[in-house]
C-alpha positions in Angstrom: 6.0 -14.8 -18.4 9.4 -13.4 -17.6 9.5 -9.7 -16.7 12.9 -8.0 -16.4 13.3 -5.4 -13.8 15.5 -2.5 -15.0 17.3 -2.0 -11.7 20.2 -3.4 -9.8 18.7 -2.4 -6.5 18.2 -5.5 -4.4 15.7 -3.7 -2.1 13.4 -2.7 -5.0 13.6 -6.2 -6.5 12.6 -7.9 -3.3 9.7 -5.5 -2.8 8.4 -5.8 -6.3 8.7 -9.6 -6.4 6.4 -9.7 -3.4 4.0 -7.1 -4.9 3.8 -8.9 -8.3 3.5 -12.4 -6.9 -0.3 -12.5 -7.5 0.4 -12.5 -11.3 2.8 -15.4 -11.1 5.4 -13.4 -13.1 9.1 -14.4 -13.0 10.5 -11.0 -12.1 14.3 -11.0 -12.8 16.8 -8.3 -12.1 18.6 -7.0 -15.1 22.0 -7.7 -13.4 21.3 -11.4 -13.6 21.2 -11.1 -17.4 24.3 -8.9 -17.6 22.4 -5.8 -18.5 24.1 -2.6 -17.4 22.1 0.3 -16.0 20.6 2.8 -18.4 21.3 6.5 -18.4 18.8 8.6 -16.5 19.1 12.1 -18.0 15.5 13.2 -17.6 13.9 15.6 -15.1 10.9 13.4 -14.2 10.4 10.0 -12.7 8.2 8.9 -15.6 10.7 9.8 -18.3 13.5 8.0 -16.6 11.4 4.9 -15.9 10.4 4.7 -19.6 14.0 5.1 -20.7 15.2 2.3 -18.3 12.3 0.0 -19.3 13.0 0.4 -23.0 16.8 -0.1 -22.5 16.2 -3.4 -20.5 13.6 -4.7 -23.0 15.9 -4.1 -25.9 18.8 -6.0 -24.4 16.7 -8.7 -22.9 14.6 -9.1 -26.0 11.4 -9.2 -24.0 9.1 -7.5 -21.5 10.6 -5.2 -18.9 9.5 -3.0 -16.1 11.3 0.0 -14.6 10.8 1.7 -11.3 12.1 5.3 -11.0 11.4 6.6 -7.5 12.7 9.0 -5.0 12.0 11.5 -2.3 10.6 15.0 -3.0 11.1 17.5 -0.1 8.8 20.6 -0.3 11.3 22.9 1.5 13.9 22.0 -1.1 11.8 22.7 -4.1 11.2 19.0 -4.7 14.8 17.9 -4.3 16.4 15.4 -4.2 13.7 14.1 -6.7 15.2 12.2 -9.6 18.6 12.6 -8.0 17.6 10.8 -4.9 20.0 7.8 -5.3 22.9 10.1 -6.2 22.1 13.1 -4.1 25.2 13.0 -2.0 27.4 13.1 -5.1 26.0 16.5 -5.9 27.6 17.7 -2.7 30.9 16.0 -3.1 30.1 13.0 -1.0 30.2 9.3 -2.0 27.1 7.6 -3.3 25.4 5.7 -0.4 22.2 5.7 1.6 24.1 6.9 4.6 25.7 9.8 2.7 22.4 10.7 1.0 20.6 10.9 4.4 23.4 13.0 5.9 23.3 15.5 3.1 19.5 15.8 3.3 19.6 16.5 7.0 22.3 19.1 6.5 20.3 20.8 3.8 17.3 20.9 6.1 19.3 22.0 9.2 17.7 25.5 9.2 14.2 24.1 8.8 13.0 23.1 12.3 9.2 23.1 12.3 7.7 19.7 11.3 5.0 21.6 9.2 7.9 22.9 7.0 9.6 19.5 6.6 6.9 17.9 4.6 7.9 15.4 1.9 6.7 12.5 -0.2 8.1 9.4 -1.7 7.2 9.1 -5.4 7.3 6.0 -7.5 6.8 5.8 -11.3 6.5 2.3 -12.7 6.6 1.8 -16.5 6.2 -1.6 -18.2 6.7 -2.4 -21.9 6.2 -5.7 -23.8 9.1 -4.8 -26.1 11.6 -2.0 -26.6 9.3 -0.5 -29.3 6.0 -1.0 -27.5 3.8 2.0 -28.5 1.6 1.5 -25.4 3.7 1.5 -22.3 1.8 0.9 -19.0 2.4 3.7 -16.5 1.5 3.8 -12.8 2.3 6.4 -10.2 2.3 6.2 -6.4 2.9 8.9 -3.7 3.4 8.5 0.1 3.5 11.6 2.2 5.2 12.3 5.5 7.6 14.5 7.4 11.4 14.5 7.5 12.7 13.6 10.9 15.6 15.4 12.5 17.6 12.1 12.8 17.2 8.6 11.3 14.9 6.1 13.1 14.6 2.4 12.4 16.6 -0.4 10.8 14.4 -1.8 8.0 14.1 -0.7 4.4 16.6 1.3 2.4 17.3 4.7 1.0 15.6 7.5 2.9 13.3 5.2 4.8 14.8 6.1 8.2 14.1 9.8 7.7 10.4 9.8 6.6 7.9 9.8 9.4 4.4 8.7 8.5 2.3 10.9 10.8 -0.8 8.7 11.1 1.5 5.8 12.3 4.0 7.9 14.3 6.7 5.7 12.9 9.4 6.1 10.3 9.2 4.0 7.1 12.3 2.1 8.5 10.3 1.2 11.6 7.7 -0.7 9.5 8.0 -4.4 8.6 8.0 -5.3 4.9 4.3 -6.2 4.9 3.3 -2.9 6.5 5.5 -1.0 4.1 4.1 -2.7 1.0 0.6 -2.2 2.1 1.0 1.6 2.3 4.0 2.7 0.3 4.4 4.7 -2.9 5.8 1.5 -4.6 2.9 -0.6 -3.3 0.3 1.9 -4.6 2.0 2.0 -8.0 2.4 -1.8 -8.2 -1.3 -2.4 -7.4 -2.3 0.0 -10.2 0.3 -1.7 -12.5 -1.2 -5.1 -11.7 -4.6 -3.8 -12.6 -3.4 -2.5 -16.0 -1.4 -5.7 -16.7 -4.6 -7.7 -16.2 -6.7 -5.4 -18.3 -4.3 -4.6 -21.1 -1.9 -7.5 -21.2 -4.5 -10.1 -20.2 -2.3 -11.5 -17.3 -3.6 -13.2 -14.2 
């Protein structure tokens, strides 16, 4: 079965291909099919993921899955949240991981105590069998940590260098891909999605 990923993020595609390997699915990025990114006007990860999944399913004429994820920082009222990938743009900076990290650190410059720099990665996965599927599958994952005062590590993408996982005393960017997938918000959501795909869609 082919499943179209409603994202052009190569990092997400690689992580999800590994996580969905047990089902033997052919996970294909929408860019390979010439499908442009959908609008993401909503305030929650779930709503944006559903909109992206339906958009990709309609244009691909088949099943699609969307990941909407980001970083929610408690001291910033949950920001950057659904604006995580474009956070720097909200402050006049170019869209890039480097700019997003810099803006986040600037916004937290007055918050010094680790106990006040708590945050979590959130992932919402939504899968549909078709654009008008009345029963989308929804899975959520959360991964908590503390925002570091400076980036650490070279792996991963996005805000990975800034989120320290206290029980490991390493940033997400200091974990190898296997370690990250075993613990991450996306890993948790993907394993729940696999369970639902087996139960509801009869896969695997």
